N, C-alpha and C positions, 0 to 999 in steps of 0.2 A: 596426731593431727587434730586440732580443734577447729570447728567451724562456728563462728559467732556472727550474728546479725542482730543488732539491737540488744536491748537489755533482757528481752524475754527468751532468747534462744542461745543455747550453748550445747551443741550436739557433737559427740565424738564419732569419728570414723576410725575404727580400729579392727584389727584381725582378732577373731575369736576362735580358739581351738575347737569349740563346740561345732563350728561350721564343718569341720572335717568328718564328723560322725553322722551328718545328715544324709539322707538318701538322695539319689539322683533325681533331678527335676523330671526326667522321663517317667518316673514312677508315680507322680502325683495324680490322684484320681481326677477324672473329668466329670464335671457336673453341668447341669442346665445353665447355671449362671456363673460365668467365668469373668474375672477382671484382671487387669495388670496388677502385679504385686505392688508397684509403687503407689497405686491408688489407696492402698490400705494403710499407708503411713499417716501419722498425725500431721495436721496442717503445717506445723512448724518444721517438720522433717521432709517435706516435699522436695526441697532443693537438695537436701543432704543425701537422700537415698540414691540419687544419681551418681554419687561418688563411690558407690559399691559396685563391684563386678558381680557379686552374688549376695543374696540375703537368705537367712533361714526363716522358713515359714512352717507353721504347724497346722495340720489338717487331720482330723479324726485320730488324734493322739500320736501321729507320726510326724517327724521333722524332715523337711526337704530343702535342699540348696537350690535356689532359683535365681534367675536374672531379675532385676527390678522391672524389666519390661515383659516378663513371661506371664502368660495367662495362667491363673490359679483359681481354685474355687472361691467364690465370694465369702464363704464361711471360714476360710483360712485366716490365720493371724500371724503377723510378723512377730518373731521371737525377739525378746529384749533381755538384756542382762540385768544384774541386780541394781544397776544405776539407771535403768530404763533406756539404755542405748541400744540401737538396732544391732543384732548379732549378724555378722556376715564377713565377707572378704572384701577389703577395699580394692578399688580399681587400680590404685597406685601403690606400688610396693612401699612398705614402711608407713602406710597411712593409718 
C-alpha cells in the first residue's frame, strides 16, 4: 500500500518481520520526558504513522513495538528500513 500526497511524499505502509522480534511496549524504560511515538515521525510522515497498529522504536540499544499513541522516552527513535520507511505493523491487513 502506498500513500502519496503531492510530489514530495511517497511513504509505504508495510509489514516488517523485524517488528516481530521487538520487545513488548510494557518493557520500554520510563524517563522524565515522555512523548507520544507519533510525534517523533518526520513531518511528511505525520499522517502516515496513523496507518500503523504498531511501530518499532529504539531506546538505549533495545527495540520495542509500540502503538503510535504510546508514550515513549523523548530520546527514542523510530526505526526505519533501508528505504527509510517506518518499520512496523500496519493497522490494516495486507497494508
